[in-house]
C-alpha positions in Angstrom: 14.7 -32.4 17.9 13.3 -34.4 20.7 15.2 -33.8 23.9 16.5 -30.4 22.8 15.4 -27.9 25.4 14.8 -25.1 22.9 12.6 -27.1 20.6 10.8 -28.8 23.4 10.0 -25.3 24.8 8.7 -24.1 21.5 6.6 -27.2 20.9 5.0 -26.8 24.3 4.1 -23.2 23.6 2.5 -24.2 20.2 0.5 -27.0 21.9 -0.8 -24.5 24.4 -1.9 -22.1 21.6 -3.9 -25.0 20.0 -5.4 -26.1 23.4 -6.5 -22.5 24.2 -8.1 -21.9 20.8 -5.6 -19.3 19.9 -4.0 -21.0 16.9 -3.7 -18.7 13.9 -4.0 -19.7 10.3 -3.4 -17.7 7.2 -6.2 -18.1 4.7 -4.9 -17.8 1.1 -6.6 -15.0 -0.9 -6.4 -15.2 -4.6 -7.1 -12.7 -7.3 -7.4 -8.9 -7.0 -8.3 -7.5 -3.6 -11.6 -5.8 -3.5 -15.1 -5.9 -2.0 -15.1 -9.6 -2.9 -12.1 -12.0 -3.1 -11.5 -15.6 -4.0 -10.7 -17.4 -0.8 -9.5 -21.0 -1.1 -11.3 -21.4 -4.4 -14.6 -19.7 -3.6 -15.9 -16.1 -4.0 -16.7 -14.4 -0.7 -17.4 -10.8 0.5 -14.3 -9.4 2.0 -14.7 -7.8 5.5 -11.2 -8.4 6.7 -9.1 -5.7 5.1 -8.1 -2.1 5.6 -8.5 -0.7 2.1 -11.3 1.4 3.3 -11.7 3.7 0.3 -10.9 1.0 -2.3 -7.9 3.0 -3.5 -5.5 0.1 -4.0 -7.4 -0.6 -7.3 -8.1 3.0 -8.3 -6.9 3.8 -11.9 -5.1 7.0 -10.9 -3.2 5.2 -8.1 -2.2 2.3 -10.3 -1.2 4.6 -13.1 1.0 6.7 -10.8 2.7 3.6 -9.5 3.4 2.3 -13.0 4.7 5.6 -14.3 7.2 5.9 -11.3 8.3 2.3 -11.8 9.0 2.9 -15.5 10.9 6.1 -14.8 12.8 5.2 -11.7 12.8 1.4 -11.4 11.4 -1.0 -8.7 13.6 -0.3 -5.7 15.0 2.9 -4.1 18.4 1.2 -3.6 19.4 2.8 -0.3 18.3 4.4 2.9 17.1 8.0 2.6 20.3 9.5 4.2 22.6 7.4 2.0 21.6 7.9 -1.5 18.0 6.7 -1.5 16.3 10.1 -1.1 14.3 10.2 -4.4 12.0 12.9 -5.7 8.8 10.9 -5.0 9.8 10.7 -1.3 10.3 14.4 -1.0 7.2 15.2 -3.0 5.1 12.8 -0.8 6.4 14.5 2.4 5.4 17.9 1.1 2.0 16.5 0.1 1.4 14.9 3.5 2.3 18.1 5.3 -0.1 20.1 3.2 -2.8 17.4 3.6 -2.4 17.4 7.4 -2.0 21.2 7.4 1.2 21.2 9.4 4.7 22.5 8.9 6.5 19.3 7.9 6.3 15.6 7.5 8.6 12.6 7.2 7.9 9.2 5.5 8.8 5.8 6.9 8.7 2.4 5.3 5.6 1.3 7.4 3.3 2.7 10.0 4.8 0.4 12.6 8.2 1.9 11.9 6.8 5.4 12.1 5.5 4.9 15.6 8.7 3.1 16.6 10.9 5.9 15.3 8.9 8.8 16.6 8.5 7.7 20.2 12.0 6.4 20.6 13.5 9.5 19.1 11.5 12.0 21.1 11.6 10.4 24.5 14.2 8.7 26.7 15.2 8.1 30.3 13.7 10.6 32.7 10.7 11.4 30.4 7.2 10.3 31.0 4.8 8.6 28.5 1.1 8.3 29.1 -0.3 5.6 26.9 -4.0 4.4 26.4 -4.4 0.8 27.5 -5.9 -0.2 24.1 -3.2 1.4 21.9 -1.9 -0.4 18.9 1.0 -2.9 19.4 3.4 -0.6 17.5 2.8 2.2 20.1 3.2 -0.3 23.0 6.5 -1.6 21.6 7.8 1.9 21.0 7.0 2.9 24.6 8.9 -0.1 25.9 11.9 0.6 23.7 12.0 4.4 24.6 13.4 3.8 28.1 11.0 6.5 29.3 8.8 5.8 32.3 5.5 4.6 30.7 2.2 4.8 32.6 -0.9 3.1 31.1 -4.1 4.9 31.6 -7.6 3.4 31.4 -9.1 3.4 27.9 -10.1 6.9 26.7 -10.0 8.2 30.3 -8.9 11.8 30.1 -9.6 12.3 33.8 -6.9 9.9 34.8 -4.5 11.6 32.4 -5.3 14.9 34.0 -4.6 13.5 37.5 -1.3 12.1 36.4 -0.2 15.3 34.8 -1.3 17.3 37.8 0.9 15.2 40.1 3.9 15.2 37.7 6.9 17.3 38.7 7.1 20.7 37.0 9.3 20.8 34.0 9.2 17.0 33.3 8.8 16.2 29.6 5.6 14.3 29.0 4.3 12.6 25.9 0.7 11.5 25.7 0.2 8.7 23.2 -3.1 7.5 21.8 -4.8 6.0 18.7 -7.3 8.2 17.0 -9.5 5.3 16.0 -8.8 2.2 18.0 -8.3 -0.6 15.6 -10.1 -3.4 17.4 -13.1 -1.4 18.8 -13.6 1.3 16.2 -14.2 4.0 18.8 -12.5 7.4 19.1 -10.0 8.9 21.5 -11.2 12.0 23.5 -8.9 14.2 21.5 -10.3 17.6 22.6 -9.8 16.7 26.3 -6.3 15.3 25.7 -5.3 18.3 23.6 -6.5 20.7 26.3 -4.4 18.8 28.8 -1.4 18.8 26.5 -1.6 22.6 26.2 -2.1 23.2 29.9 0.8 21.1 31.0 3.1 21.9 28.0 3.3 18.2 27.0 3.2 16.7 23.5 0.4 14.6 22.1 1.2 11.8 19.7 -1.9 10.7 17.7 -1.8 7.5 15.7 -4.3 8.3 13.0 -3.9 5.1 11.0 -7.6 4.3 10.7 -8.8 7.9 10.5 -6.7 9.4 7.8 -8.6 9.7 4.6 -11.9 8.7 6.2 -12.9 11.1 9.1 -13.3 14.8 9.3 -15.0 17.3 7.0 -12.3 16.8 4.3 -10.9 13.4 5.3 -7.9 14.8 7.1 -8.6 12.4 10.0 -9.5 12.4 13.7 -7.7 15.6 14.4 -9.9 17.4 11.9 -12.9 15.6 13.3 -12.0 16.6 16.8 -11.1 20.2 15.9 -7.6 19.9 17.4 -4.3 21.3 16.0 -1.2 23.1 17.0 2.6 22.5 17.3 2.2 20.2 20.3 0.2 17.7 18.2 2.1 15.0 16.4 0.1 13.0 13.8 1.3 9.6 12.8 -0.4 7.7 10.0 -0.1 5.0 7.3 -0.6 4.9 3.6 -1.6 1.2 3.9 -5.2 1.6 5.0 -7.6 4.2 3.5 -4.9 5.3 1.1 -4.5 1.8 -0.3 -0.7 1.8 -0.6 2.2 1.2 1.9 4.4 3.1 4.3 3.9 5.4 7.3 4.4 9.1 8.1 4.8 11.5 11.0 3.5 15.1 10.5 3.9 18.1 12.8 6.0 21.0 13.8 9.3 21.4 11.9 11.5 20.8 15.1 9.8 17.5 15.7 10.2 16.3 12.2 13.8 17.4 12.0 14.5 15.5 15.2 13.2 12.4 13.6 15.3 12.8 10.5 18.4 13.0 12.8 17.5 10.5 15.4 14.8 8.0 14.4 16.6 4.7 14.0 13.7 3.1 12.1 14.1 5.9 9.5 17.9 6.1 9.4 18.6 2.4 9.1 15.8 1.3 6.7 15.9 1.2 2.9 13.6 3.9 1.5 10.2 3.1 0.1 10.1 2.1 -3.6 9.4 5.1 -5.8 6.2 3.4 -7.1 4.8 3.2 -3.6 5.5 6.9 -2.9 3.9 7.9 -6.2 0.8 5.8 -5.5 0.4 7.4 -2.1 0.6 10.9 -3.6 -2.1 9.9 -6.1 -4.3 8.5 -3.3 -4.1 11.7 -1.3 -5.4 13.5 -4.4 -8.3 11.0 -4.7 -9.3 11.7 -1.1 -9.8 15.4 -2.1 -11.3 14.7 -5.6 -13.8 12.0 -4.6 -15.3 12.8 -1.2 -18.2 10.5 -1.9 -16.0 7.5 -1.0 -15.8 8.4 2.7 -19.4 9.4 2.8 -20.6 6.1 1.4 -18.2 4.2 3.7 -19.6 5.8 6.8 -23.2 5.4 5.6 -22.4 1.7 5.2 -21.2 1.6 8.8 -24.3 3.2 10.2 -26.5 0.8 8.2 -24.7 -2.4 9.1 -24.4 -1.4 12.8 -28.1 -0.8 13.0 -29.1 -4.2 11.5 -26.6 -6.2 13.5 -27.8 -4.5 16.7 -31.4 -5.1 15.9 -30.6 -8.8 15.3 -29.2 -9.0 18.8 -25.5 -9.1 18.2 -23.3 -7.5 20.7 -22.0 -4.4 18.8 -20.6 -1.5 20.8 -21.7 2.0 19.8 -19.6 3.7 17.3 -19.5 5.8 14.1 -16.4 4.5 12.2 -15.9 1.9 9.5 -14.6 -0.7 12.0 -17.4 -2.7 13.5 -16.6 -5.2 16.3 -19.1 -8.0 16.9 -18.2 -9.2 20.4 -18.2 -12.9 21.2 -16.8 -14.0 24.6 -14.9 -17.1 23.9 -12.3 -18.1 21.4 -14.2 -21.2 20.2 -17.5 -19.2 19.8 -15.7 -16.5 17.8 -14.1 -19.1 15.5 -17.4 -20.9 15.1 -19.3 -17.8 14.1 -16.5 -16.9 11.6 -16.8 -20.3 10.0 -20.6 -20.1 9.8 -20.3 -16.8 8.1 -17.7 -18.1 5.7 -20.1 -21.0 4.8 -22.6 -18.2 3.8 -20.1 -16.4 1.7 -18.7 -13.8 4.1 -15.0 -13.6 5.1 -14.7 -12.1 8.7 -11.9 -13.8 10.7 -12.1 -14.2 14.4 -9.9 -11.9 16.6 -8.7 -13.6 19.8 -6.2 -12.9 22.6 -3.5 -11.6 22.8 -4.7 -9.2 20.1 -7.7 -8.4 22.3 -8.2 -9.1 26.1 -9.4 -12.4 27.4 -13.2 -12.5 27.3 -13.3 -9.8 24.5 -13.0 -12.0 21.4 -14.7 -10.7 18.4 -15.2 -10.5 14.7 -13.8 -7.3 13.4 -15.8 -6.1 10.4 -13.9 -3.7 8.1 -16.1 -2.0 5.6 -15.1 -0.5 2.2 -16.5 2.3 0.1 -16.8 -0.1 -2.8 -19.0 -2.5 -1.0 -22.5 -2.1 -2.5 -25.9 -2.2 -1.0 -26.2 -5.8 -2.4 -23.0 -6.7 -0.5 -24.4 -5.3 2.7 -27.7 -7.1 2.2 -25.9 -10.4 1.7 -23.8 -9.8 4.9 -26.9 -9.1 6.9 -28.5 -12.2 5.6 -25.4 -14.3 6.4 -25.4 -13.0 10.0 -29.1 -13.8 10.3 -28.5 -17.3 9.1 -25.4 -17.8 11.3 -27.0 -16.6 14.5 -27.2 -18.9 17.4 -27.9 -18.7 21.2 -24.2 -18.6 21.9 -23.5 -15.6 19.7 -26.4 -13.3 20.5 -27.5 -11.3 23.6 -31.2 -11.8 22.8 -33.3 -13.7 20.3 -33.5 -12.4 16.7 -36.7 -10.5 16.2 
């Protein structure tokens, strides 16, 4: 391919990624996923996943998936609007609406597609979208594709949102878009303030609750429940692939919003429906969230414990209350080095580097699980203590 302009261009971009320390490598995980996994032949504690409640291996979830497969087969065979609308899909949508305590819900084949479909179906040329600067990539891409004017506001800064809304022409349709739990920082959006602004200016608020659903709030309903916000102007997007241990995404809210997505969301209309087993597994997982509240309580207790120990050891850990714990390391090479030292001590916590996070904000993103034990946490703490160095800490370990 030498001399070909396309392949020379691609080779140059790949060389640059290596030179800048941004080369990504998939690490082969073997065996069942859980609090520990087999990585490249050795057993390690798993801090890199999103199965927060450990439901992907829950007997009730596995049984539901198996039963649906035996009854209905492996695939759905078509898009929902062209013969692929199976009973498990409809039942799951009713369950999601009940779980989120809203009028209706619609299920997509992934959380990414849910965000893509919702934002592009609800907004267009002439509309205004206000998007948090740290929103997930699926929200960013959806805003770009919507053809609406998109203005990025500083992270979690409701005052800037208020200023923009105050200066917006009367009658203009405005959609505020935010993560509930920000996936790389583990912090929370100021939902009460954003919801108040939404009501005042007759806007809509789209909340991506991927990392809050099943975990946060009095009953695990997510960040909206935690923040005590509700109403027809609130649109909740979520995924079954994180705390619920399955696959797929959903949008839940007022009936006119959901019907609009059924009619106009391209990522719903032109995508093969979820396999029946996946829909059945997700329904079972929602039931476990209600039946086994101890899982989210243990998870958040793990978070408090690990944050406290890492902070006391001198690691740069931002304040937070969720199951996502970032350990900040400024440079790409330092982040990779810390990750490798932890792996040598039996802990799998990959480095996160630009463009996933801003330059100078590299980190290890620790994702805890309800089925991590106290012994697991003690071993993680010991690994961080042994991996510590002058380049990865703000102060000496005491």
